[in-house]
C-alpha positions in Angstrom: -38.4 46.9 49.3 -39.7 43.9 51.2 -43.1 42.6 50.3 -45.8 44.5 52.2 -43.4 47.0 53.5 -42.9 50.8 53.1 -39.9 52.8 52.1 -38.9 56.5 51.8 -38.2 58.0 48.4 -36.1 61.0 49.4 -33.8 63.3 47.5 -31.1 60.6 47.4 -33.5 58.5 45.1 -35.4 61.3 43.4 -33.6 64.5 42.7 -33.7 67.3 40.1 -32.0 70.7 39.6 -33.1 73.7 37.6 -30.2 75.5 36.0 -32.2 78.7 35.2 -31.4 81.9 37.1 -33.5 82.5 39.0 -34.4 78.9 39.5 -37.9 77.8 38.7 -40.0 75.7 41.1 -39.7 72.1 40.1 -43.0 70.1 40.3 -43.3 66.3 40.2 -46.6 64.8 39.1 -47.6 61.1 39.3 -48.7 60.3 35.7 -49.2 56.6 36.2 -49.4 55.4 39.8 -47.9 52.1 41.0 -49.9 49.0 40.2 -48.9 47.1 43.3 -48.5 49.9 45.8 -49.2 53.5 46.6 -47.3 56.7 46.9 -48.1 58.4 50.3 -47.3 61.4 52.2 -45.5 59.7 55.1 -46.6 61.9 57.9 -46.8 58.9 60.3 -43.2 57.8 59.6 -42.1 54.3 58.6 -44.6 52.2 60.6 -46.4 50.3 57.9 -48.8 48.8 60.4 -50.1 52.3 61.2 -51.0 52.9 57.5 -52.5 49.4 57.1 -54.9 50.1 60.0 -56.2 53.3 58.4 -59.4 53.7 56.6 -58.9 53.1 52.9 -60.6 56.5 52.1 -58.0 58.3 54.3 -55.2 56.6 52.5 -56.7 57.2 49.0 -57.8 60.8 49.5 -55.8 62.3 52.3 -52.4 60.7 52.2 -52.0 59.6 48.5 -49.5 61.8 46.7 -50.4 63.1 43.2 -47.9 65.9 43.0 -45.1 67.6 45.1 -42.2 70.0 44.6 -38.5 69.3 44.8 -38.4 71.9 47.5 -40.9 70.0 49.6 -38.8 66.8 49.2 -35.6 68.6 50.2 -37.3 70.2 53.2 -38.2 66.8 54.7 -41.4 65.7 53.0 -41.6 61.9 53.5 -42.6 60.6 50.1 -43.3 56.9 50.8 -43.9 53.9 48.5 -46.1 51.3 50.3 -46.3 47.9 48.7 -49.8 46.3 48.7 -48.5 42.9 50.1 -49.2 40.9 46.9 -46.9 38.2 45.6 -45.3 40.5 43.0 -41.6 40.9 42.3 -41.7 44.3 40.5 -43.7 47.5 40.4 -43.2 50.8 38.7 -44.8 54.2 38.4 -44.3 57.1 36.0 -43.6 60.7 37.2 -43.4 63.9 35.3 -41.1 66.8 36.2 -41.7 70.3 35.0 -40.3 73.7 35.7 -43.4 75.4 34.2 -41.8 75.5 30.7 -40.0 72.2 30.1 -41.4 68.7 30.9 -39.8 65.3 31.2 -41.2 61.9 32.2 -39.5 59.0 33.8 -40.5 55.6 35.0 -39.4 54.6 38.5 -38.8 50.9 39.0 -39.4 49.2 42.3 -37.9 45.7 43.1 -39.9 43.7 45.6 -38.3 41.0 47.9 -40.8 38.3 48.6 -41.5 37.3 52.2 -42.6 33.8 53.1 -45.7 35.0 55.0 -48.5 32.8 53.6 -49.7 29.7 55.5 -49.9 26.4 53.7 -53.4 25.2 52.9 -54.6 21.6 52.5 -56.4 21.5 49.1 -57.3 17.8 49.2 -57.5 15.1 51.9 -59.9 12.4 50.8 -58.4 9.7 53.0 -57.2 6.3 51.9 -58.9 2.9 52.2 -56.5 -0.1 52.2 -57.4 -3.7 52.4 -55.5 -6.2 54.5 -52.1 -7.0 52.9 -52.6 -4.3 50.3 -50.2 -1.4 49.5 -51.3 2.0 48.2 -49.4 5.1 47.2 -50.5 8.4 48.9 -50.5 10.7 45.8 -51.8 14.1 45.1 -55.1 12.4 44.1 -55.7 11.7 47.8 -53.6 14.4 49.6 -52.5 17.8 48.3 -51.4 21.1 49.8 -50.4 24.5 48.6 -48.4 27.5 49.9 -48.5 30.6 47.7 -44.9 31.5 48.9 -43.4 28.0 48.4 -42.9 25.9 45.3 -44.7 22.5 45.5 -41.4 20.6 45.5 -40.3 22.4 48.7 -43.5 21.6 50.6 -43.1 18.9 53.3 -45.8 16.9 55.0 -45.2 16.1 58.7 -46.5 12.8 60.1 -47.6 13.4 63.7 -48.8 9.9 64.4 -47.7 6.6 62.9 -50.4 4.2 61.6 -51.8 1.8 64.2 -52.5 -1.1 61.8 -49.9 -0.7 59.1 -46.8 1.1 58.1 -45.6 4.0 56.0 -42.7 3.7 53.6 -41.1 5.8 50.9 -41.7 4.7 47.3 
């Protein structure tokens, strides 16, 4: 799943069969919810923006899924995992399946694909005073930026205007 996105967890991902005759109702329960997302009843489809605009209380109490049956999933219930848009690569949650007599637990692992959606921020720009004929290095002591999605060595500074009374050169 992409960072901050939503995906359907249907019978193709989560499936179970009861071999008893007659078959028992299979109930899934969320034992440990995701740390970096939420399991929702996706009644509004795949539009993540719609869920993000909702009141947190509606998401937490009305749409959050705590348990569901295999029949509900097979009949079209949209069980959704919505990532919380943090800079995390992995998430997981534990579900329990029971037929009323037997119980089994499994952990579902979610892989997150990071998105470069953070803006760079200037952390430091103290300026530089240079005397006539003097050279100075512009280092991170004077100028520093950060982008939470980009490693420092991949940040680039763009010079919009050249100096009027001097010159810039690479060291």
